[in-house]
Gaussian input, Z-matrix of N, CA and C with variables (Angstrom, degrees):
# hf/3-21g

backbone

0 1
 N
 C     1     B1
 C     2     B2     1     A1
 N     3     B3     2     A2     1     D1
 C     4     B4     3     A3     2     D2
 C     5     B5     4     A4     3     D3
 N     6     B6     5     A5     4     D4
 C     7     B7     6     A6     5     D5
 C     8     B8     7     A7     6     D6
 N     9     B9     8     A8     7     D7
 C    10    B10     9     A9     8     D8
 C    11    B11    10    A10     9     D9
 N    12    B12    11    A11    10    D10
 C    13    B13    12    A12    11    D11
 C    14    B14    13    A13    12    D12
 N    15    B15    14    A14    13    D13
 C    16    B16    15    A15    14    D14
 C    17    B17    16    A16    15    D15
 N    18    B18    17    A17    16    D16
 C    19    B19    18    A18    17    D17
 C    20    B20    19    A19    18    D18
 N    21    B21    20    A20    19    D19
 C    22    B22    21    A21    20    D20
 C    23    B23    22    A22    21    D21
 N    24    B24    23    A23    22    D22
 C    25    B25    24    A24    23    D23
 C    26    B26    25    A25    24    D24
 N    27    B27    26    A26    25    D25
 C    28    B28    27    A27    26    D26
 C    29    B29    28    A28    27    D27
 N    30    B30    29    A29    28    D28
 C    31    B31    30    A30    29    D29
 C    32    B32    31    A31    30    D30
 N    33    B33    32    A32    31    D31
 C    34    B34    33    A33    32    D32
 C    35    B35    34    A34    33    D33
 N    36    B36    35    A35    34    D34
 C    37    B37    36    A36    35    D35
 C    38    B38    37    A37    36    D36
 N    39    B39    38    A38    37    D37
 C    40    B40    39    A39    38    D38
 C    41    B41    40    A40    39    D39
 N    42    B42    41    A41    40    D40
 C    43    B43    42    A42    41    D41
 C    44    B44    43    A43    42    D42
 N    45    B45    44    A44    43    D43
 C    46    B46    45    A45    44    D44
 C    47    B47    46    A46    45    D45
 N    48    B48    47    A47    46    D46
 C    49    B49    48    A48    47    D47
 C    50    B50    49    A49    48    D48
 N    51    B51    50    A50    49    D49
 C    52    B52    51    A51    50    D50
 C    53    B53    52    A52    51    D51
 N    54    B54    53    A53    52    D52
 C    55    B55    54    A54    53    D53
 C    56    B56    55    A55    54    D54
 N    57    B57    56    A56    55    D55
 C    58    B58    57    A57    56    D56
 C    59    B59    58    A58    57    D57
 N    60    B60    59    A59    58    D58
 C    61    B61    60    A60    59    D59
 C    62    B62    61    A61    60    D60
 N    63    B63    62    A62    61    D61
 C    64    B64    63    A63    62    D62
 C    65    B65    64    A64    63    D63
 N    66    B66    65    A65    64    D64
 C    67    B67    66    A66    65    D65
 C    68    B68    67    A67    66    D66
 N    69    B69    68    A68    67    D67
 C    70    B70    69    A69    68    D68
 C    71    B71    70    A70    69    D69
 N    72    B72    71    A71    70    D70
 C    73    B73    72    A72    71    D71
 C    74    B74    73    A73    72    D72
 N    75    B75    74    A74    73    D73
 C    76    B76    75    A75    74    D74
 C    77    B77    76    A76    75    D75
 N    78    B78    77    A77    76    D76
 C    79    B79    78    A78    77    D77
 C    80    B80    79    A79    78    D78
 N    81    B81    80    A80    79    D79
 C    82    B82    81    A81    80    D80
 C    83    B83    82    A82    81    D81
 N    84    B84    83    A83    82    D82
 C    85    B85    84    A84    83    D83
 C    86    B86    85    A85    84    D84
 N    87    B87    86    A86    85    D85
 C    88    B88    87    A87    86    D86
 C    89    B89    88    A88    87    D87
 N    90    B90    89    A89    88    D88
 C    91    B91    90    A90    89    D89
 C    92    B92    91    A91    90    D90
 N    93    B93    92    A92    91    D91
 C    94    B94    93    A93    92    D92
 C    95    B95    94    A94    93    D93
 N    96    B96    95    A95    94    D94
 C    97    B97    96    A96    95    D95
 C    98    B98    97    A97    96    D96
 N    99    B99    98    A98    97    D97
 C   100   B100    99    A99    98    D98
 C   101   B101   100   A100    99    D99
 N   102   B102   101   A101   100   D100
 C   103   B103   102   A102   101   D101
 C   104   B104   103   A103   102   D102
 N   105   B105   104   A104   103   D103
 C   106   B106   105   A105   104   D104
 C   107   B107   106   A106   105   D105
 N   108   B108   107   A107   106   D106
 C   109   B109   108   A108   107   D107
 C   110   B110   109   A109   108   D108
 N   111   B111   110   A110   109   D109
 C   112   B112   111   A111   110   D110
 C   113   B113   112   A112   111   D111
 N   114   B114   113   A113   112   D112
 C   115   B115   114   A114   113   D113
 C   116   B116   115   A115   114   D114
 N   117   B117   116   A116   115   D115
 C   118   B118   117   A117   116   D116
 C   119   B119   118   A118   117   D117
 N   120   B120   119   A119   118   D118
 C   121   B121   120   A120   119   D119
 C   122   B122   121   A121   120   D120
 N   123   B123   122   A122   121   D121
 C   124   B124   123   A123   122   D122
 C   125   B125   124   A124   123   D123
 N   126   B126   125   A125   124   D124
 C   127   B127   126   A126   125   D125
 C   128   B128   127   A127   126   D126
 N   129   B129   128   A128   127   D127
 C   130   B130   129   A129   128   D128
 C   131   B131   130   A130   129   D129
 N   132   B132   131   A131   130   D130
 C   133   B133   132   A132   131   D131
 C   134   B134   133   A133   132   D132
 N   135   B135   134   A134   133   D133
 C   136   B136   135   A135   134   D134
 C   137   B137   136   A136   135   D135
 N   138   B138   137   A137   136   D136
 C   139   B139   138   A138   137   D137
 C   140   B140   139   A139   138   D138
 N   141   B141   140   A140   139   D139
 C   142   B142   141   A141   140   D140
 C   143   B143   142   A142   141   D141
 N   144   B144   143   A143   142   D142
 C   145   B145   144   A144   143   D143
 C   146   B146   145   A145   144   D144
 N   147   B147   146   A146   145   D145
 C   148   B148   147   A147   146   D146
 C   149   B149   148   A148   147   D147
 N   150   B150   149   A149   148   D148
 C   151   B151   150   A150   149   D149
 C   152   B152   151   A151   150   D150
 N   153   B153   152   A152   151   D151
 C   154   B154   153   A153   152   D152
 C   155   B155   154   A154   153   D153
 N   156   B156   155   A155   154   D154
 C   157   B157   156   A156   155   D155
 C   158   B158   157   A157   156   D156
 N   159   B159   158   A158   157   D157
 C   160   B160   159   A159   158   D158
 C   161   B161   160   A160   159   D159
 N   162   B162   161   A161   160   D160
 C   163   B163   162   A162   161   D161
 C   164   B164   163   A163   162   D162
 N   165   B165   164   A164   163   D163
 C   166   B166   165   A165   164   D164
 C   167   B167   166   A166   165   D165
 N   168   B168   167   A167   166   D166
 C   169   B169   168   A168   167   D167
 C   170   B170   169   A169   168   D168
 N   171   B171   170   A170   169   D169
 C   172   B172   171   A171   170   D170
 C   173   B173   172   A172   171   D171
 N   174   B174   173   A173   172   D172
 C   175   B175   174   A174   173   D173
 C   176   B176   175   A175   174   D174
 N   177   B177   176   A176   175   D175
 C   178   B178   177   A177   176   D176
 C   179   B179   178   A178   177   D177
 N   180   B180   179   A179   178   D178
 C   181   B181   180   A180   179   D179
 C   182   B182   181   A181   180   D180
 N   183   B183   182   A182   181   D181
 C   184   B184   183   A183   182   D182
 C   185   B185   184   A184   183   D183
 N   186   B186   185   A185   184   D184
 C   187   B187   186   A186   185   D185
 C   188   B188   187   A187   186   D186
 N   189   B189   188   A188   187   D187
 C   190   B190   189   A189   188   D188
 C   191   B191   190   A190   189   D189
 N   192   B192   191   A191   190   D190
 C   193   B193   192   A192   191   D191
 C   194   B194   193   A193   192   D192
 N   195   B195   194   A194   193   D193
 C   196   B196   195   A195   194   D194
 C   197   B197   196   A196   195   D195
 N   198   B198   197   A197   196   D196
 C   199   B199   198   A198   197   D197
 C   200   B200   199   A199   198   D198
 N   201   B201   200   A200   199   D199
 C   202   B202   201   A201   200   D200
 C   203   B203   202   A202   201   D201
 N   204   B204   203   A203   202   D202
 C   205   B205   204   A204   203   D203
 C   206   B206   205   A205   204   D204
 N   207   B207   206   A206   205   D205
 C   208   B208   207   A207   206   D206
 C   209   B209   208   A208   207   D207
 N   210   B210   209   A209   208   D208
 C   211   B211   210   A210   209   D209
 C   212   B212   211   A211   210   D210
 N   213   B213   212   A212   211   D211
 C   214   B214   213   A213   212   D212
 C   215   B215   214   A214   213   D213
 N   216   B216   215   A215   214   D214
 C   217   B217   216   A216   215   D215
 C   218   B218   217   A217   216   D216
 N   219   B219   218   A218   217   D217
 C   220   B220   219   A219   218   D218
 C   221   B221   220   A220   219   D219
 N   222   B222   221   A221   220   D220
 C   223   B223   222   A222   221   D221
 C   224   B224   223   A223   222   D222
 N   225   B225   224   A224   223   D223
 C   226   B226   225   A225   224   D224
 C   227   B227   226   A226   225   D225
 N   228   B228   227   A227   226   D226
 C   229   B229   228   A228   227   D227
 C   230   B230   229   A229   228   D228
 N   231   B231   230   A230   229   D229
 C   232   B232   231   A231   230   D230
 C   233   B233   232   A232   231   D231
 N   234   B234   233   A233   232   D232
 C   235   B235   234   A234   233   D233
 C   236   B236   235   A235   234   D234
 N   237   B237   236   A236   235   D235
 C   238   B238   237   A237   236   D236
 C   239   B239   238   A238   237   D237
 N   240   B240   239   A239   238   D238
 C   241   B241   240   A240   239   D239
 C   242   B242   241   A241   240   D240
 N   243   B243   242   A242   241   D241
 C   244   B244   243   A243   242   D242
 C   245   B245   244   A244   243   D243
 N   246   B246   245   A245   244   D244
 C   247   B247   246   A246   245   D245
 C   248   B248   247   A247   246   D246
 N   249   B249   248   A248   247   D247
 C   250   B250   249   A249   248   D248
 C   251   B251   250   A250   249   D249
 N   252   B252   251   A251   250   D250
 C   253   B253   252   A252   251   D251
 C   254   B254   253   A253   252   D252
 N   255   B255   254   A254   253   D253
 C   256   B256   255   A255   254   D254
 C   257   B257   256   A256   255   D255
 N   258   B258   257   A257   256   D256
 C   259   B259   258   A258   257   D257
 C   260   B260   259   A259   258   D258
 N   261   B261   260   A260   259   D259
 C   262   B262   261   A261   260   D260
 C   263   B263   262   A262   261   D261
 N   264   B264   263   A263   262   D262
 C   265   B265   264   A264   263   D263
 C   266   B266   265   A265   264   D264
 N   267   B267   266   A266   265   D265
 C   268   B268   267   A267   266   D266
 C   269   B269   268   A268   267   D267
 N   270   B270   269   A269   268   D268
 C   271   B271   270   A270   269   D269
 C   272   B272   271   A271   270   D270
 N   273   B273   272   A272   271   D271
 C   274   B274   273   A273   272   D272
 C   275   B275   274   A274   273   D273
 N   276   B276   275   A275   274   D274
 C   277   B277   276   A276   275   D275
 C   278   B278   277   A277   276   D276
 N   279   B279   278   A278   277   D277
 C   280   B280   279   A279   278   D278
 C   281   B281   280   A280   279   D279
 N   282   B282   281   A281   280   D280
 C   283   B283   282   A282   281   D281
 C   284   B284   283   A283   282   D282
 N   285   B285   284   A284   283   D283
 C   286   B286   285   A285   284   D284
 C   287   B287   286   A286   285   D285
 N   288   B288   287   A287   286   D286
 C   289   B289   288   A288   287   D287
 C   290   B290   289   A289   288   D288
 N   291   B291   290   A290   289   D289
 C   292   B292   291   A291   290   D290
 C   293   B293   292   A292   291   D291
 N   294   B294   293   A293   292   D292
 C   295   B295   294   A294   293   D293
 C   296   B296   295   A295   294   D294
 N   297   B297   296   A296   295   D295
 C   298   B298   297   A297   296   D296
 C   299   B299   298   A298   297   D297
 N   300   B300   299   A299   298   D298
 C   301   B301   300   A300   299   D299
 C   302   B302   301   A301   300   D300
 N   303   B303   302   A302   301   D301
 C   304   B304   303   A303   302   D302
 C   305   B305   304   A304   303   D303
 N   306   B306   305   A305   304   D304
 C   307   B307   306   A306   305   D305
 C   308   B308   307   A307   306   D306

   B1=1.4576
   B2=1.5350
   B3=1.2663
   B4=1.4605
   B5=1.5179
   B6=1.3286
   B7=1.4644
   B8=1.4885
   B9=1.3438
   B10=1.4802
   B11=1.5235
   B12=1.3279
   B13=1.4627
   B14=1.5272
   B15=1.2571
   B16=1.4625
   B17=1.5079
   B18=1.3352
   B19=1.4702
   B20=1.5365
   B21=1.3532
   B22=1.4605
   B23=1.5141
   B24=1.3406
   B25=1.4812
   B26=1.5432
   B27=1.3271
   B28=1.4530
   B29=1.5052
   B30=1.3421
   B31=1.4464
   B32=1.5067
   B33=1.2949
   B34=1.4320
   B35=1.5208
   B36=1.3183
   B37=1.4671
   B38=1.5383
   B39=1.3103
   B40=1.4812
   B41=1.5438
   B42=1.3000
   B43=1.4688
   B44=1.5243
   B45=1.3192
   B46=1.4524
   B47=1.5170
   B48=1.3016
   B49=1.4533
   B50=1.5197
   B51=1.3004
   B52=1.4858
   B53=1.5043
   B54=1.3247
   B55=1.4599
   B56=1.5492
   B57=1.3063
   B58=1.4622
   B59=1.5239
   B60=1.3157
   B61=1.4570
   B62=1.5258
   B63=1.3207
   B64=1.4694
   B65=1.5035
   B66=1.3407
   B67=1.4637
   B68=1.5437
   B69=1.3137
   B70=1.4699
   B71=1.5154
   B72=1.3365
   B73=1.4652
   B74=1.5090
   B75=1.3376
   B76=1.4724
   B77=1.5150
   B78=1.3418
   B79=1.4403
   B80=1.5071
   B81=1.3272
   B82=1.4713
   B83=1.5175
   B84=1.3112
   B85=1.4685
   B86=1.5272
   B87=1.3400
   B88=1.4536
   B89=1.5256
   B90=1.3482
   B91=1.4687
   B92=1.5118
   B93=1.3403
   B94=1.4811
   B95=1.5224
   B96=1.3046
   B97=1.4412
   B98=1.5328
   B99=1.3362
   B100=1.4619
   B101=1.5261
   B102=1.3259
   B103=1.4550
   B104=1.5350
   B105=1.3011
   B106=1.4951
   B107=1.5435
   B108=1.3343
   B109=1.4636
   B110=1.5231
   B111=1.3333
   B112=1.4731
   B113=1.5349
   B114=1.3483
   B115=1.4543
   B116=1.5276
   B117=1.2975
   B118=1.4672
   B119=1.5365
   B120=1.3207
   B121=1.4560
   B122=1.5277
   B123=1.3319
   B124=1.4566
   B125=1.5232
   B126=1.3007
   B127=1.4537
   B128=1.5404
   B129=1.3157
   B130=1.4688
   B131=1.5188
   B132=1.3192
   B133=1.4902
   B134=1.5276
   B135=1.3283
   B136=1.4796
   B137=1.5290
   B138=1.3274
   B139=1.4575
   B140=1.5268
   B141=1.3180
   B142=1.4693
   B143=1.5166
   B144=1.3116
   B145=1.4668
   B146=1.5301
   B147=1.3272
   B148=1.4570
   B149=1.5266
   B150=1.3017
   B151=1.4596
   B152=1.5190
   B153=1.3302
   B154=1.4610
   B155=1.5125
   B156=1.3215
   B157=1.4669
   B158=1.5084
   B159=1.3119
   B160=1.4528
   B161=1.5289
   B162=1.2902
   B163=1.4967
   B164=1.5061
   B165=1.3253
   B166=1.4756
   B167=1.5362
   B168=1.3331
   B169=1.4668
   B170=1.5233
   B171=1.3233
   B172=1.4758
   B173=1.5235
   B174=1.3103
   B175=1.4608
   B176=1.5174
   B177=1.3309
   B178=1.4654
   B179=1.5407
   B180=1.3106
   B181=1.4756
   B182=1.5356
   B183=1.3345
   B184=1.4576
   B185=1.5140
   B186=1.3437
   B187=1.4573
   B188=1.5259
   B189=1.3316
   B190=1.4425
   B191=1.5090
   B192=1.3331
   B193=1.4658
   B194=1.4978
   B195=1.3364
   B196=1.4564
   B197=1.5293
   B198=1.3347
   B199=1.4454
   B200=1.5349
   B201=1.3160
   B202=1.4582
   B203=1.5189
   B204=1.3431
   B205=1.4643
   B206=1.5135
   B207=1.3219
   B208=1.4624
   B209=1.5390
   B210=1.3214
   B211=1.4351
   B212=1.5274
   B213=1.3180
   B214=1.4749
   B215=1.5072
   B216=1.3241
   B217=1.4462
   B218=1.5343
   B219=1.3223
   B220=1.4535
   B221=1.5154
   B222=1.3119
   B223=1.4548
   B224=1.5347
   B225=1.3326
   B226=1.4497
   B227=1.5336
   B228=1.3174
   B229=1.4830
   B230=1.5173
   B231=1.3266
   B232=1.4671
   B233=1.5164
   B234=1.3554
   B235=1.4598
   B236=1.5308
   B237=1.3571
   B238=1.4582
   B239=1.5116
   B240=1.3315
   B241=1.4657
   B242=1.5091
   B243=1.3059
   B244=1.4711
   B245=1.5288
   B246=1.3307
   B247=1.4630
   B248=1.5283
   B249=1.3318
   B250=1.4662
   B251=1.5113
   B252=1.3425
   B253=1.4464
   B254=1.5176
   B255=1.3299
   B256=1.4681
   B257=1.5168
   B258=1.3126
   B259=1.4610
   B260=1.5465
   B261=1.3225
   B262=1.4682
   B263=1.5244
   B264=1.3216
   B265=1.4754
   B266=1.5207
   B267=1.3268
   B268=1.4844
   B269=1.5210
   B270=1.3215
   B271=1.4741
   B272=1.5432
   B273=1.3353
   B274=1.4569
   B275=1.5255
   B276=1.3357
   B277=1.4432
   B278=1.5367
   B279=1.3458
   B280=1.4293
   B281=1.5375
   B282=1.3254
   B283=1.4631
   B284=1.5142
   B285=1.3297
   B286=1.4756
   B287=1.5210
   B288=1.3509
   B289=1.4540
   B290=1.5305
   B291=1.3333
   B292=1.4659
   B293=1.5303
   B294=1.3076
   B295=1.4747
   B296=1.5206
   B297=1.3264
   B298=1.4691
   B299=1.5324
   B300=1.3351
   B301=1.4477
   B302=1.5339
   B303=1.3557
   B304=1.4749
   B305=1.4968
   B306=1.3142
   B307=1.4685
   B308=1.5258
   A1=108.01
   A2=115.75
   A3=122.36
   A4=110.90
   A5=116.39
   A6=119.49
   A7=113.54
   A8=115.56
   A9=118.93
   A10=109.02
   A11=118.47
   A12=121.58
   A13=109.62
   A14=115.56
   A15=123.20
   A16=109.01
   A17=119.20
   A18=120.13
   A19=111.19
   A20=115.45
   A21=119.97
   A22=113.26
   A23=117.51
   A24=119.05
   A25=110.59
   A26=119.12
   A27=121.30
   A28=113.11
   A29=116.79
   A30=119.36
   A31=110.83
   A32=116.90
   A33=121.53
   A34=112.86
   A35=117.74
   A36=121.20
   A37=112.28
   A38=114.33
   A39=117.55
   A40=109.71
   A41=114.17
   A42=120.35
   A43=108.53
   A44=114.92
   A45=119.85
   A46=107.15
   A47=116.28
   A48=119.76
   A49=109.09
   A50=114.75
   A51=120.42
   A52=111.69
   A53=118.17
   A54=121.30
   A55=111.18
   A56=116.47
   A57=121.80
   A58=109.88
   A59=117.24
   A60=120.45
   A61=110.71
   A62=117.17
   A63=119.65
   A64=110.86
   A65=118.60
   A66=120.51
   A67=110.86
   A68=117.01
   A69=120.30
   A70=110.64
   A71=116.44
   A72=119.30
   A73=111.11
   A74=116.72
   A75=120.56
   A76=110.17
   A77=117.11
   A78=120.87
   A79=111.86
   A80=115.82
   A81=119.81
   A82=111.54
   A83=116.37
   A84=120.02
   A85=109.74
   A86=116.92
   A87=120.60
   A88=112.79
   A89=116.58
   A90=120.88
   A91=110.59
   A92=116.72
   A93=120.83
   A94=110.08
   A95=116.83
   A96=120.38
   A97=111.00
   A98=114.82
   A99=120.52
   A100=112.04
   A101=115.54
   A102=121.38
   A103=110.12
   A104=115.01
   A105=120.24
   A106=110.75
   A107=114.94
   A108=120.51
   A109=111.33
   A110=117.10
   A111=120.45
   A112=111.09
   A113=115.02
   A114=118.99
   A115=110.46
   A116=117.50
   A117=121.99
   A118=111.20
   A119=114.64
   A120=119.31
   A121=112.50
   A122=116.28
   A123=121.30
   A124=112.68
   A125=118.37
   A126=122.62
   A127=110.02
   A128=114.97
   A129=120.92
   A130=113.13
   A131=117.55
   A132=122.25
   A133=109.86
   A134=116.66
   A135=121.08
   A136=112.24
   A137=117.00
   A138=122.53
   A139=112.70
   A140=116.69
   A141=121.03
   A142=112.01
   A143=119.21
   A144=120.85
   A145=110.72
   A146=116.23
   A147=119.81
   A148=111.19
   A149=117.70
   A150=121.17
   A151=110.80
   A152=117.55
   A153=119.56
   A154=112.23
   A155=116.52
   A156=120.28
   A157=110.07
   A158=116.73
   A159=121.36
   A160=109.77
   A161=116.68
   A162=121.42
   A163=109.83
   A164=118.02
   A165=119.94
   A166=110.76
   A167=116.87
   A168=119.59
   A169=111.56
   A170=115.91
   A171=119.66
   A172=109.74
   A173=118.45
   A174=120.73
   A175=109.95
   A176=117.14
   A177=122.11
   A178=109.54
   A179=117.14
   A180=120.26
   A181=110.22
   A182=116.63
   A183=118.56
   A184=112.24
   A185=115.35
   A186=119.72
   A187=109.41
   A188=118.13
   A189=121.86
   A190=110.02
   A191=116.68
   A192=120.14
   A193=111.70
   A194=118.22
   A195=121.04
   A196=112.43
   A197=116.84
   A198=121.14
   A199=112.24
   A200=117.34
   A201=121.48
   A202=111.36
   A203=115.74
   A204=118.16
   A205=111.42
   A206=117.08
   A207=121.66
   A208=109.11
   A209=117.47
   A210=119.63
   A211=113.37
   A212=118.34
   A213=119.20
   A214=109.56
   A215=116.23
   A216=123.34
   A217=110.41
   A218=117.24
   A219=118.85
   A220=110.45
   A221=115.76
   A222=120.98
   A223=113.60
   A224=118.05
   A225=120.54
   A226=111.38
   A227=117.71
   A228=121.65
   A229=109.80
   A230=118.27
   A231=120.16
   A232=112.75
   A233=117.05
   A234=121.49
   A235=110.84
   A236=114.09
   A237=119.97
   A238=111.90
   A239=116.06
   A240=119.44
   A241=110.58
   A242=118.05
   A243=121.31
   A244=109.46
   A245=116.83
   A246=119.67
   A247=110.26
   A248=116.19
   A249=120.63
   A250=111.32
   A251=117.15
   A252=119.82
   A253=112.30
   A254=118.05
   A255=120.94
   A256=109.36
   A257=116.61
   A258=121.44
   A259=109.40
   A260=117.83
   A261=121.62
   A262=110.32
   A263=116.54
   A264=119.57
   A265=111.93
   A266=114.04
   A267=119.68
   A268=109.82
   A269=116.14
   A270=121.05
   A271=109.95
   A272=117.41
   A273=120.06
   A274=111.24
   A275=117.79
   A276=120.82
   A277=110.09
   A278=117.44
   A279=121.69
   A280=109.86
   A281=116.95
   A282=120.75
   A283=110.97
   A284=116.37
   A285=119.61
   A286=111.86
   A287=115.67
   A288=119.60
   A289=111.11
   A290=117.76
   A291=121.44
   A292=110.22
   A293=116.41
   A294=118.67
   A295=112.49
   A296=115.43
   A297=121.52
   A298=108.94
   A299=117.39
   A300=121.24
   A301=113.64
   A302=114.33
   A303=119.07
   A304=113.35
   A305=118.42
   A306=121.91
   A307=110.06
   D1=148.75
   D2=-177.11
   D3=-64.65
   D4=144.66
   D5=177.68
   D6=-72.61
   D7=-5.84
   D8=178.57
   D9=-73.65
   D10=-26.84
   D11=-177.15
   D12=-84.12
   D13=88.76
   D14=-179.62
   D15=-104.21
   D16=137.07
   D17=177.72
   D18=-56.66
   D19=147.21
   D20=-175.40
   D21=-54.26
   D22=-38.25
   D23=-175.91
   D24=-69.33
   D25=-17.84
   D26=179.48
   D27=-98.84
   D28=-9.47
   D29=-179.51
   D30=-64.02
   D31=141.40
   D32=-179.06
   D33=87.88
   D34=-18.18
   D35=179.06
   D36=-98.01
   D37=-13.16
   D38=-179.69
   D39=-71.88
   D40=136.85
   D41=177.39
   D42=-84.55
   D43=126.70
   D44=176.67
   D45=-94.98
   D46=110.28
   D47=179.14
   D48=-133.18
   D49=179.36
   D50=-176.93
   D51=-60.59
   D52=-33.61
   D53=179.94
   D54=-65.82
   D55=-43.82
   D56=178.76
   D57=-63.75
   D58=-45.00
   D59=178.46
   D60=-62.49
   D61=-42.03
   D62=179.33
   D63=-64.80
   D64=-39.17
   D65=178.13
   D66=-62.75
   D67=-37.47
   D68=176.95
   D69=-66.82
   D70=-42.48
   D71=178.88
   D72=-63.44
   D73=-40.85
   D74=178.33
   D75=-65.32
   D76=-41.43
   D77=176.80
   D78=-61.70
   D79=-42.86
   D80=177.93
   D81=-61.54
   D82=-38.73
   D83=178.06
   D84=-62.20
   D85=-45.04
   D86=178.51
   D87=-65.04
   D88=-38.45
   D89=176.80
   D90=-62.30
   D91=-43.03
   D92=-179.81
   D93=-62.90
   D94=-41.37
   D95=-179.90
   D96=-64.62
   D97=-42.52
   D98=178.38
   D99=-63.45
   D100=-46.18
   D101=178.91
   D102=-60.16
   D103=-45.11
   D104=-179.86
   D105=-60.59
   D106=-44.36
   D107=179.77
   D108=-61.66
   D109=-45.70
   D110=177.45
   D111=-61.52
   D112=-41.76
   D113=-179.04
   D114=-63.61
   D115=-40.69
   D116=179.59
   D117=-63.15
   D118=-31.15
   D119=179.42
   D120=-87.03
   D121=1.37
   D122=178.56
   D123=75.60
   D124=25.36
   D125=-177.66
   D126=-110.25
   D127=59.74
   D128=-175.32
   D129=-61.97
   D130=-32.68
   D131=-178.57
   D132=-59.60
   D133=-41.72
   D134=-178.72
   D135=-67.29
   D136=-20.60
   D137=-177.25
   D138=-71.07
   D139=-26.25
   D140=-169.76
   D141=-57.36
   D142=-45.10
   D143=-177.91
   D144=-63.89
   D145=-38.80
   D146=178.95
   D147=-71.65
   D148=-35.41
   D149=176.39
   D150=-65.15
   D151=-37.25
   D152=177.64
   D153=-65.17
   D154=-41.84
   D155=177.81
   D156=-65.14
   D157=-43.95
   D158=179.55
   D159=-60.32
   D160=-44.70
   D161=178.43
   D162=-59.16
   D163=-48.59
   D164=-179.34
   D165=-62.04
   D166=-41.87
   D167=177.51
   D168=-59.48
   D169=-44.75
   D170=-177.90
   D171=-66.45
   D172=-42.17
   D173=177.84
   D174=-62.61
   D175=-41.76
   D176=179.97
   D177=-63.22
   D178=-45.84
   D179=179.11
   D180=-64.44
   D181=-37.38
   D182=178.05
   D183=-65.60
   D184=-37.43
   D185=179.10
   D186=-65.97
   D187=-41.87
   D188=176.96
   D189=-60.85
   D190=-46.90
   D191=-178.79
   D192=-62.23
   D193=-41.08
   D194=179.25
   D195=-64.99
   D196=-34.37
   D197=-175.73
   D198=-88.60
   D199=-10.04
   D200=-174.08
   D201=-93.30
   D202=128.19
   D203=174.70
   D204=-74.31
   D205=-19.79
   D206=-179.51
   D207=-78.53
   D208=134.76
   D209=-176.32
   D210=-112.76
   D211=8.51
   D212=178.86
   D213=-73.43
   D214=141.21
   D215=179.56
   D216=-106.58
   D217=152.84
   D218=176.51
   D219=-61.38
   D220=155.62
   D221=-175.08
   D222=-61.88
   D223=-29.85
   D224=-178.57
   D225=-102.38
   D226=21.23
   D227=-178.67
   D228=-57.64
   D229=-46.79
   D230=-177.65
   D231=-63.88
   D232=-35.13
   D233=176.06
   D234=-60.32
   D235=-46.20
   D236=-179.19
   D237=-64.39
   D238=-36.92
   D239=178.58
   D240=-68.43
   D241=-38.40
   D242=177.38
   D243=-63.22
   D244=-43.02
   D245=179.07
   D246=-63.18
   D247=-41.45
   D248=179.11
   D249=-62.15
   D250=-44.58
   D251=-179.13
   D252=-67.93
   D253=-34.49
   D254=174.60
   D255=-63.62
   D256=-43.70
   D257=178.90
   D258=-59.70
   D259=-46.20
   D260=-178.66
   D261=-63.01
   D262=-44.36
   D263=178.11
   D264=-59.57
   D265=-45.43
   D266=179.80
   D267=-62.31
   D268=-45.85
   D269=-177.38
   D270=-61.48
   D271=-45.70
   D272=-179.59
   D273=-65.26
   D274=-37.73
   D275=178.11
   D276=-63.55
   D277=-46.69
   D278=-178.13
   D279=-64.00
   D280=-42.90
   D281=-179.55
   D282=-64.86
   D283=-41.83
   D284=179.14
   D285=-63.35
   D286=-42.84
   D287=179.01
   D288=-61.77
   D289=-41.34
   D290=-179.89
   D291=-67.90
   D292=-38.01
   D293=177.68
   D294=-64.83
   D295=-38.84
   D296=179.32
   D297=-66.53
   D298=-39.22
   D299=-178.97
   D300=-82.62
   D301=-7.53
   D302=178.99
   D303=76.70
   D304=25.74
   D305=-179.42
   D306=-88.74

């Protein structure tokens, strides 16, 4: 389960540090790879749960970035962004093809 899903009683007590952010970025990378693999196998329905987790992670990271006065990015930030953009391109291509075919 994603580290973003923290029980309510622990919310606000979690320390947001570089290690936590890196774990989320690594998890996002793995989610993107899994989603891409399922899409390549034509199993789009199975992707939904992973896409939801990925979306929540991205929103959470965005919230941290907006609230943080520190502007330094993790060393592999650009790698993760490239993976994310490849996933988006693949997803849009697959969706477009299915719409054209009426699936």
